[in-house]
NUDREN-965038 format. One record per residue: residue number from 1; residue in one letter; x, y, z of N, C-alpha, C in turn. Coordinates in steps of 0.2 Angstrom, whole numbers. Layout:
N
+-----+---------+-------+-------+-------+-------+-------+-------+-------+-------+-------+
! num ! residuo !    nX !    nY !    nZ !   caX !   caY !   caZ !    cX !    cY !    cZ !
+-----+---------+-------+-------+-------+-------+-------+-------+-------+-------+-------+
! NUM !       A !     X !     Y !     Z !     X !     Y !     Z !     X !     Y !     Z !
...
+-----+---------+-------+-------+-------+-------+-------+-------+-------+-------+-------+
//
This chain:
187
+-----+---------+-------+-------+-------+-------+-------+-------+-------+-------+-------+
! num ! residuo !    nX !    nY !    nZ !   caX !   caY !   caZ !    cX !    cY !    cZ !
+-----+---------+-------+-------+-------+-------+-------+-------+-------+-------+-------+
!   1 !       M !   985 !   412 !   132 !   990 !   415 !   135 !   995 !   410 !   137 !
!   2 !       Q !   999 !   411 !   138 !  1008 !   406 !   139 !  1009 !   408 !   145 !
!   3 !       K !  1011 !   403 !   149 !  1016 !   402 !   153 !  1022 !   398 !   152 !
!   4 !       L !  1027 !   400 !   156 !  1033 !   394 !   155 !  1036 !   396 !   163 !
!   5 !       I !  1036 !   390 !   165 !  1040 !   388 !   173 !  1046 !   384 !   170 !
!   6 !       A !  1052 !   387 !   171 !  1057 !   382 !   172 !  1062 !   382 !   179 !
!   7 !       V !  1064 !   375 !   179 !  1067 !   376 !   186 !  1074 !   373 !   184 !
!   8 !       F !  1080 !   375 !   185 !  1087 !   375 !   184 !  1091 !   370 !   191 !
!   9 !       A !  1093 !   367 !   191 !  1098 !   363 !   197 !  1103 !   362 !   193 !
!  10 !       V !  1107 !   364 !   195 !  1114 !   362 !   193 !  1117 !   360 !   199 !
!  11 !       M !  1121 !   354 !   201 !  1124 !   351 !   206 !  1131 !   349 !   206 !
!  12 !       G !  1135 !   350 !   212 !  1142 !   349 !   212 !  1143 !   342 !   214 !
!  13 !       V !  1150 !   342 !   216 !  1153 !   334 !   218 !  1150 !   331 !   224 !
!  14 !       A !  1147 !   327 !   223 !  1147 !   319 !   228 !  1138 !   323 !   230 !
!  15 !       V !  1132 !   324 !   224 !  1126 !   327 !   228 !  1122 !   321 !   230 !
!  16 !       F !  1120 !   322 !   236 !  1118 !   318 !   240 !  1110 !   316 !   239 !
!  17 !       G !  1108 !   321 !   235 !  1100 !   322 !   235 !  1099 !   328 !   232 !
!  18 !       M !  1094 !   330 !   228 !  1089 !   336 !   227 !  1082 !   334 !   225 !
!  19 !       A !  1079 !   336 !   227 !  1072 !   338 !   226 !  1070 !   342 !   220 !
!  20 !       T !  1067 !   344 !   218 !  1064 !   347 !   211 !  1058 !   348 !   211 !
!  21 !       L !  1053 !   353 !   212 !  1046 !   352 !   214 !  1043 !   357 !   209 !
!  22 !       A !  1041 !   359 !   203 !  1039 !   362 !   200 !  1031 !   362 !   200 !
!  23 !       F !  1027 !   370 !   200 !  1020 !   369 !   200 !  1017 !   373 !   195 !
!  24 !       A !  1012 !   373 !   192 !  1010 !   377 !   186 !  1003 !   375 !   186 !
!  25 !       E !   999 !   381 !   187 !   992 !   381 !   186 !   990 !   389 !   183 !
!  26 !       D !   985 !   388 !   178 !   983 !   394 !   176 !   976 !   395 !   178 !
!  27 !       G !   977 !   400 !   180 !   969 !   403 !   184 !   965 !   407 !   177 !
!  28 !       W !   969 !   407 !   170 !   963 !   411 !   167 !   957 !   409 !   163 !
!  29 !       V !   952 !   412 !   163 !   944 !   412 !   161 !   947 !   412 !   152 !
!  30 !       G !   943 !   408 !   151 !   941 !   409 !   142 !   946 !   407 !   140 !
!  31 !       G !   946 !   407 !   134 !   953 !   407 !   129 !   957 !   402 !   129 !
!  32 !       D !   959 !   401 !   125 !   966 !   393 !   124 !   971 !   396 !   130 !
!  33 !       T !   973 !   390 !   134 !   978 !   389 !   136 !   984 !   385 !   135 !
!  34 !       T !   991 !   387 !   137 !   996 !   385 !   137 !  1000 !   384 !   144 !
!  35 !       T !  1003 !   379 !   143 !  1007 !   379 !   150 !  1012 !   375 !   147 !
!  36 !       K !  1020 !   377 !   150 !  1026 !   374 !   148 !  1029 !   373 !   154 !
!  37 !       V !  1032 !   368 !   157 !  1035 !   367 !   163 !  1043 !   364 !   159 !
!  38 !       K !  1046 !   367 !   160 !  1055 !   363 !   159 !  1058 !   362 !   164 !
!  39 !       V !  1061 !   357 !   167 !  1064 !   356 !   171 !  1071 !   353 !   169 !
!  40 !       E !  1078 !   356 !   171 !  1084 !   353 !   168 !  1089 !   350 !   176 !
!  41 !       N !  1092 !   345 !   177 !  1096 !   343 !   183 !  1102 !   341 !   178 !
!  42 !       E !  1106 !   343 !   180 !  1115 !   340 !   178 !  1119 !   341 !   184 !
!  43 !       N !  1120 !   335 !   183 !  1125 !   333 !   189 !  1132 !   327 !   189 !
!  44 !       H !  1139 !   331 !   191 !  1144 !   331 !   189 !  1148 !   327 !   198 !
!  45 !       A !  1149 !   321 !   197 !  1153 !   320 !   204 !  1161 !   316 !   201 !
!  46 !       Y !  1165 !   318 !   204 !  1170 !   314 !   206 !  1172 !   313 !   213 !
!  47 !       I !  1172 !   306 !   213 !  1173 !   303 !   221 !  1180 !   297 !   219 !
!  48 !       K !  1183 !   300 !   226 !  1191 !   295 !   226 !  1191 !   294 !   233 !
!  49 !       T !  1191 !   287 !   236 !  1188 !   286 !   243 !  1195 !   280 !   243 !
!  50 !       E !  1199 !   281 !   248 !  1205 !   276 !   249 !  1204 !   274 !   257 !
!  51 !       V !  1204 !   268 !   260 !  1202 !   266 !   266 !  1206 !   260 !   267 !
!  52 !       D !  1209 !   260 !   272 !  1216 !   256 !   278 !  1212 !   253 !   283 !
!  53 !       T !  1213 !   246 !   283 !  1208 !   245 !   290 !  1211 !   241 !   292 !
!  54 !       K !  1216 !   239 !   296 !  1219 !   232 !   300 !  1219 !   233 !   307 !
!  55 !       A !  1219 !   227 !   310 !  1219 !   225 !   316 !  1225 !   218 !   317 !
!  56 !       S !  1227 !   218 !   322 !  1234 !   214 !   323 !  1233 !   213 !   329 !
!  57 !       T !  1236 !   207 !   331 !  1237 !   204 !   336 !  1243 !   200 !   336 !
!  58 !       G !  1246 !   202 !   331 !  1251 !   195 !   330 !  1259 !   200 !   331 !
!  59 !       H !  1264 !   198 !   329 !  1270 !   200 !   328 !  1273 !   198 !   337 !
!  60 !       N !  1275 !   194 !   339 !  1275 !   194 !   346 !  1282 !   190 !   348 !
!  61 !       D !  1285 !   190 !   353 !  1292 !   183 !   354 !  1291 !   182 !   361 !
!  62 !       A !  1292 !   175 !   359 !  1291 !   171 !   367 !  1300 !   167 !   366 !
!  63 !       N !  1306 !   171 !   366 !  1311 !   167 !   365 !  1312 !   165 !   372 !
!  64 !       A !  1318 !   159 !   373 !  1320 !   158 !   376 !  1329 !   162 !   377 !
!  65 !       A !  1332 !   162 !   382 !  1340 !   167 !   382 !  1343 !   162 !   377 !
!  66 !       S !  1349 !   167 !   377 !  1356 !   161 !   371 !  1360 !   161 !   379 !
!  67 !       A !  1365 !   156 !   377 !  1370 !   157 !   380 !  1376 !   156 !   377 !
!  68 !       S !  1383 !   160 !   381 !  1388 !   160 !   374 !  1395 !   160 !   379 !
!  69 !       N !  1400 !   158 !   376 !  1407 !   160 !   381 !  1407 !   156 !   386 !
!  70 !       G !  1406 !   147 !   385 !  1405 !   143 !   389 !  1401 !   142 !   394 !
!  71 !       G !  1394 !   148 !   394 !  1389 !   148 !   398 !  1386 !   142 !   397 !
!  72 !       S !  1379 !   141 !   402 !  1373 !   138 !   398 !  1367 !   141 !   401 !
!  73 !       S !  1362 !   138 !   399 !  1355 !   142 !   396 !  1350 !   134 !   398 !
!  74 !       R !  1346 !   135 !   402 !  1340 !   133 !   405 !  1334 !   137 !   403 !
!  75 !       A !  1335 !   141 !   402 !  1327 !   146 !   402 !  1322 !   143 !   399 !
!  76 !       K !  1318 !   146 !   398 !  1310 !   143 !   395 !  1308 !   149 !   392 !
!  77 !       G !  1305 !   150 !   387 !  1303 !   153 !   383 !  1296 !   156 !   386 !
!  78 !       G !  1294 !   163 !   386 !  1286 !   163 !   387 !  1280 !   161 !   387 !
!  79 !       T !  1275 !   163 !   388 !  1268 !   161 !   385 !  1265 !   168 !   381 !
!  80 !       I !  1261 !   166 !   375 !  1259 !   173 !   371 !  1252 !   170 !   370 !
!  81 !       L !  1246 !   173 !   373 !  1240 !   172 !   372 !  1238 !   179 !   367 !
!  82 !       T !  1235 !   177 !   362 !  1231 !   183 !   360 !  1224 !   183 !   359 !
!  83 !       G !  1221 !   187 !   358 !  1214 !   190 !   357 !  1214 !   188 !   351 !
!  84 !       D !  1206 !   189 !   347 !  1204 !   188 !   341 !  1207 !   196 !   338 !
!  85 !       A !  1208 !   195 !   332 !  1209 !   202 !   330 !  1204 !   202 !   322 !
!  86 !       D !  1201 !   207 !   323 !  1192 !   209 !   318 !  1195 !   215 !   315 !
!  87 !       A !  1192 !   215 !   309 !  1194 !   221 !   305 !  1189 !   222 !   299 !
!  88 !       T !  1184 !   228 !   301 !  1180 !   229 !   296 !  1179 !   235 !   291 !
!  89 !       S !  1177 !   235 !   285 !  1177 !   243 !   282 !  1171 !   241 !   280 !
!  90 !       E !  1167 !   247 !   282 !  1162 !   248 !   277 !  1161 !   256 !   273 !
!  91 !       V !  1160 !   256 !   267 !  1160 !   261 !   265 !  1154 !   261 !   258 !
!  92 !       G !  1149 !   268 !   259 !  1144 !   269 !   257 !  1146 !   275 !   253 !
!  93 !       I !  1144 !   276 !   247 !  1144 !   282 !   241 !  1136 !   283 !   240 !
!  94 !       A !  1135 !   289 !   238 !  1128 !   290 !   235 !  1131 !   297 !   232 !
!  95 !       A !  1131 !   299 !   225 !  1130 !   304 !   221 !  1125 !   303 !   216 !
!  96 !       N !  1124 !   312 !   214 !  1121 !   312 !   209 !  1112 !   309 !   211 !
!  97 !       T !  1108 !   312 !   215 !  1101 !   311 !   215 !  1097 !   316 !   211 !
!  98 !       N !  1093 !   313 !   209 !  1086 !   317 !   207 !  1081 !   317 !   208 !
!  99 !       D !  1077 !   320 !   211 !  1070 !   319 !   213 !  1067 !   324 !   209 !
! 100 !       T !  1063 !   326 !   206 !  1059 !   328 !   202 !  1051 !   328 !   204 !
! 101 !       E !  1045 !   331 !   205 !  1040 !   331 !   203 !  1037 !   337 !   204 !
! 102 !       I !  1031 !   335 !   196 !  1029 !   341 !   193 !  1022 !   340 !   197 !
! 103 !       N !  1017 !   345 !   199 !  1012 !   346 !   200 !  1008 !   351 !   196 !
! 104 !       L !  1004 !   348 !   191 !   998 !   354 !   187 !   992 !   353 !   189 !
! 105 !       G !   991 !   360 !   190 !   983 !   360 !   189 !   981 !   363 !   186 !
! 106 !       C !   974 !   362 !   182 !   974 !   363 !   175 !   970 !   373 !   175 !
! 107 !       G !   965 !   372 !   181 !   961 !   377 !   181 !   956 !   377 !   174 !
! 108 !       C !   952 !   373 !   174 !   952 !   370 !   167 !   943 !   374 !   171 !
! 109 !       E !   939 !   374 !   178 !   934 !   375 !   178 !   931 !   381 !   174 !
! 110 !       G !   925 !   380 !   172 !   921 !   385 !   169 !   927 !   388 !   163 !
! 111 !       R !   928 !   386 !   160 !   934 !   388 !   155 !   933 !   387 !   149 !
! 112 !       D !   932 !   392 !   143 !   931 !   390 !   136 !   936 !   390 !   133 !
! 113 !       G !   938 !   385 !   128 !   941 !   385 !   125 !   948 !   379 !   125 !
! 114 !       D !   953 !   377 !   123 !   958 !   373 !   125 !   962 !   373 !   129 !
! 115 !       V !   965 !   365 !   130 !   971 !   367 !   136 !   976 !   364 !   134 !
! 116 !       Y !   984 !   364 !   134 !   988 !   364 !   131 !   994 !   364 !   137 !
! 117 !       T !   997 !   356 !   136 !  1003 !   357 !   144 !  1007 !   354 !   139 !
! 118 !       K !  1012 !   355 !   142 !  1021 !   353 !   139 !  1025 !   351 !   144 !
! 119 !       I !  1028 !   346 !   144 !  1030 !   346 !   149 !  1036 !   343 !   148 !
! 120 !       K !  1043 !   344 !   150 !  1048 !   342 !   147 !  1054 !   342 !   155 !
! 121 !       V !  1055 !   335 !   154 !  1061 !   335 !   160 !  1068 !   332 !   156 !
! 122 !       E !  1073 !   334 !   158 !  1081 !   334 !   157 !  1084 !   330 !   164 !
! 123 !       N !  1088 !   326 !   163 !  1092 !   323 !   167 !  1099 !   321 !   164 !
! 124 !       E !  1104 !   325 !   166 !  1110 !   323 !   165 !  1115 !   322 !   170 !
! 125 !       N !  1117 !   316 !   170 !  1124 !   315 !   175 !  1127 !   310 !   175 !
! 126 !       W !  1135 !   312 !   177 !  1140 !   309 !   175 !  1144 !   309 !   183 !
! 127 !       A !  1147 !   302 !   184 !  1151 !   301 !   189 !  1156 !   296 !   185 !
! 128 !       K !  1161 !   298 !   193 !  1166 !   294 !   192 !  1168 !   293 !   199 !
! 129 !       I !  1169 !   284 !   201 !  1171 !   285 !   208 !  1176 !   279 !   209 !
! 130 !       K !  1180 !   282 !   213 !  1188 !   276 !   213 !  1186 !   273 !   220 !
! 131 !       T !  1187 !   267 !   221 !  1187 !   266 !   229 !  1191 !   260 !   228 !
! 132 !       D !  1196 !   262 !   233 !  1200 !   257 !   236 !  1201 !   257 !   242 !
! 133 !       V !  1199 !   251 !   243 !  1199 !   246 !   251 !  1203 !   241 !   251 !
! 134 !       D !  1207 !   243 !   260 !  1213 !   238 !   261 !  1211 !   236 !   267 !
! 135 !       T !  1206 !   229 !   268 !  1205 !   227 !   275 !  1210 !   220 !   277 !
! 136 !       K !  1213 !   220 !   283 !  1217 !   217 !   287 !  1217 !   214 !   293 !
! 137 !       A !  1219 !   207 !   293 !  1218 !   207 !   301 !  1224 !   200 !   302 !
! 138 !       D !  1228 !   200 !   307 !  1236 !   196 !   308 !  1234 !   195 !   314 !
! 139 !       T !  1236 !   187 !   315 !  1238 !   186 !   323 !  1243 !   183 !   323 !
! 140 !       G !  1248 !   183 !   314 !  1253 !   179 !   315 !  1259 !   183 !   316 !
! 141 !       H !  1265 !   181 !   313 !  1269 !   183 !   313 !  1275 !   181 !   321 !
! 142 !       N !  1273 !   177 !   324 !  1274 !   177 !   332 !  1278 !   171 !   332 !
! 143 !       D !  1284 !   172 !   336 !  1291 !   169 !   335 !  1290 !   166 !   343 !
! 144 !       A !  1293 !   159 !   342 !  1295 !   157 !   351 !  1300 !   152 !   349 !
! 145 !       N !  1308 !   154 !   350 !  1313 !   151 !   348 !  1317 !   148 !   355 !
! 146 !       A !  1318 !   143 !   353 !  1323 !   141 !   360 !  1328 !   144 !   359 !
! 147 !       A !  1332 !   145 !   365 !  1340 !   149 !   364 !  1345 !   143 !   362 !
! 148 !       S !  1350 !   148 !   360 !  1357 !   145 !   354 !  1363 !   144 !   361 !
! 149 !       A !  1368 !   141 !   360 !  1374 !   139 !   364 !  1380 !   142 !   358 !
! 150 !       S !  1383 !   146 !   361 !  1390 !   149 !   356 !  1399 !   147 !   359 !
! 151 !       N !  1402 !   146 !   356 !  1409 !   146 !   360 !  1408 !   142 !   366 !
! 152 !       G !  1407 !   136 !   366 !  1407 !   129 !   371 !  1402 !   130 !   374 !
! 153 !       G !  1397 !   135 !   375 !  1391 !   135 !   381 !  1387 !   130 !   379 !
! 154 !       S !  1381 !   129 !   383 !  1377 !   123 !   383 !  1371 !   128 !   382 !
! 155 !       S !  1365 !   123 !   380 !  1359 !   127 !   381 !  1355 !   122 !   378 !
! 156 !       R !  1350 !   121 !   386 !  1344 !   116 !   388 !  1338 !   119 !   385 !
! 157 !       A !  1338 !   127 !   382 !  1333 !   129 !   383 !  1327 !   128 !   379 !
! 158 !       K !  1321 !   130 !   382 !  1316 !   128 !   376 !  1312 !   133 !   375 !
! 159 !       G !  1310 !   134 !   371 !  1306 !   139 !   365 !  1298 !   140 !   370 !
! 160 !       G !  1297 !   146 !   370 !  1289 !   149 !   372 !  1285 !   144 !   369 !
! 161 !       K !  1278 !   148 !   371 !  1272 !   144 !   368 !  1267 !   150 !   366 !
! 162 !       I !  1264 !   150 !   360 !  1261 !   155 !   355 !  1252 !   151 !   356 !
! 163 !       F !  1249 !   155 !   360 !  1241 !   153 !   357 !  1239 !   159 !   352 !
! 164 !       T !  1236 !   159 !   346 !  1232 !   168 !   344 !  1226 !   164 !   345 !
! 165 !       G !  1223 !   170 !   342 !  1214 !   171 !   343 !  1213 !   170 !   332 !
! 166 !       A !  1206 !   172 !   334 !  1206 !   172 !   327 !  1206 !   177 !   321 !
! 167 !       A !  1209 !   178 !   317 !  1208 !   183 !   312 !  1203 !   182 !   308 !
! 168 !       S !  1201 !   191 !   307 !  1194 !   191 !   302 !  1193 !   196 !   299 !
! 169 !       A !  1194 !   198 !   292 !  1193 !   203 !   289 !  1185 !   204 !   284 !
! 170 !       W !  1184 !   208 !   285 !  1176 !   211 !   283 !  1174 !   217 !   279 !
! 171 !       T !  1175 !   216 !   271 !  1173 !   222 !   269 !  1168 !   224 !   265 !
! 172 !       T !  1163 !   228 !   267 !  1159 !   231 !   261 !  1158 !   235 !   258 !
! 173 !       V !  1158 !   235 !   251 !  1156 !   244 !   248 !  1150 !   243 !   245 !
! 174 !       G !  1148 !   248 !   244 !  1139 !   250 !   243 !  1140 !   255 !   238 !
! 175 !       V !  1137 !   257 !   230 !  1139 !   263 !   226 !  1132 !   264 !   223 !
! 176 !       V !  1127 !   270 !   224 !  1121 !   272 !   223 !  1122 !   278 !   217 !
! 177 !       A !  1124 !   278 !   210 !  1126 !   284 !   207 !  1118 !   287 !   202 !
! 178 !       N !  1120 !   292 !   200 !  1115 !   292 !   193 !  1108 !   290 !   194 !
! 179 !       T !  1106 !   292 !   200 !  1098 !   291 !   201 !  1092 !   296 !   199 !
! 180 !       N !  1088 !   294 !   195 !  1084 !   300 !   194 !  1076 !   297 !   194 !
! 181 !       L !  1071 !   302 !   198 !  1065 !   300 !   200 !  1063 !   306 !   198 !
! 182 !       T !  1056 !   303 !   193 !  1053 !   310 !   190 !  1044 !   307 !   192 !
! 183 !       R !  1041 !   311 !   193 !  1033 !   311 !   195 !  1032 !   317 !   192 !
! 184 !       I !  1027 !   317 !   187 !  1022 !   321 !   185 !  1014 !   321 !   187 !
! 185 !       N !  1012 !   325 !   189 !  1003 !   324 !   192 !  1000 !   329 !   190 !
! 186 !       M !   994 !   326 !   185 !   991 !   330 !   180 !   986 !   330 !   185 !
! 187 !       P !   979 !   332 !   185 !   971 !   331 !   186 !   967 !   328 !   182 !
+-----+---------+-------+-------+-------+-------+-------+-------+-------+-------+-------+
//
């Protein structure tokens, strides 16, 4: 007697897990027994990821007034107090994961003859992964200018004050692709 069990799994773009389970057991009593198990996993993935993360407390002005045409300015610029700018990007990509388990019971009890088992597992994975991550944190580009005078004017203006927080940017990228796990359990 001959038994053929085949499991085919074809998965598309960005496969995040496939469990293939194949069972084969022959209950035939007497004579030779041949058991064949064939598993084929084929995966293709194209993943393109673009991430832009920005945090900003900058681009502020604390300028004093200006004078012109004989006027005068004693203005004082304002005060700018910014907080922290924190930007974090986390990208996790998983593609083309095959988890194949084959459980074979031989059905050997009380059997006359030989038992033949042939197991074939084929995994074919292809992945192209492009990841572009841009993470920026900014507390700068602030202005605290004193006033100017023109056309005979006078200025005793004072520029403002700027106190900025900290700027931090963190990027984490994790990629797991084309992972195959095959388990064959025989008595």
